[in-house]
C-alpha positions, 0 to 999 in steps of 0.5 A: 499500501506504498508508493515508496518515494519520499516527493515527486516533482516531475510529470507523472504516468496517468493512473497515479494517485498524486494527491489526498484532500479532505473537505470537512466542516470545521477548518480549525479543528481538524487542522489542529487534530492533524497537526498533533496527530501527524506533525502537520504544517498548514499554509492557507491560499487562494482556490477557485474551485472550493466554495470559500476559494480557499484552500489549505496545505497540509506539509511535512517537513516543508513537503506537501502531504495534502490539502484540506477545505470547508465543504459547501453544505451539501458536501461531499465531506471528508477524505477523496484520491486525485489520480492523476491525467495527461489531461483533464478535458480528456479524462471529463470525455472518459468519464462520461463515456464510462458511466460516470459523471463531471461534477467540476471543472475542468479547472485550473488552479494556480501553479497546479495545473487542471483539476475536474471533480467527478462521482465514478460508476459506482457513486463514489467521489473521486478528483482527477489531476493533471499535475504541472512539471512542479508536482511534488506530494509527499508518500512512503514516509511516516504521517503521509500518504500509503495507499487508499482502498475504494469502498464500493457495492459493486466491483464488476462497475469499480473495474470496469471504469477505472481499468478502462479509463486507466488501462489498470490490470486488476487481481484478485487478492481476496477470495472473490466471494466472502472477501471481495479485495482486488489490487489494480496494477500498472506494469505490475506494481499496484497503485490503488485497491477495490473492495467490495463492502462486507456485513460490516458496512450498513447496505446503504454505506455510500461508495467511498474511499478509504486513504491510509496513511503511514506509521512510524514503527516507533509508535504504530498504530495502537499509539496513534489510536490512543492519541486520535482520543486525546486529540477529540477523534474517535476509533472506529476499527481498533487495531488489528493485524493485516499481511499489509500490516498493523492497521487502525479506523479513525475519525477525525473531530468532523467525523471523517474516517481514514486508516492508519497503518504500521507496514513494520507488523505485516502479519499473514492472515487477518487478525480479528477487529471490532468494526463498526460501521463509521456511516451508521448514525 
């Protein structure tokens, strides 16, 4: 679930997750939370694509690690993934032809390239980004992006949409029945994951992205979960072991859900997890 590099500063191939973004209700509360949990620092810049015209960049040691903005009254809210495209306008046409829907754009963002916001063929919100040559995104080190799952009710629709759009190869890593979990690969390297939500989710749970953030093994998932509680967040799924590492699913004070993972603690098989549906009100 890791891209395996600290930062990128050149044009990247199509289909690579190249940014993460949080649409929130309370900017001040979530900035305080993530600053305390991940040592992120925030700077504000103009952005014509947000309802307020403001956009906060989170940085770690000076390298951009993600973005944050206050969403409109109707949302969407929560974490989302940006996926790189060579041309935003062409991507918008493909989205429509593959059964998705463009909700915004293409929009030119000063110094950040062109973006489109869309709903994919299975109903999840996603952003496609034509990044500039100066693109920079911290990954593969503690407190930065590690990977993302698309949680959906329709694995076949998700596979068709994204594999046609980006020429991904879909490879099942579950058993396809009790665990329908696939990785999407480019040239045999996994770049994103797709999970068909099981009985731990209510049937009316909307499709959504689960963003994973890398942890320092010296701190680990258990201590991070405890720290999230102290900072006003919540533990949605208690820390448990997986073939990828020990992980937990957390929520910030605004209710947005994300995952943390310590890759040094990978095990064979899946540990037990005490799970609460984060969308069960």
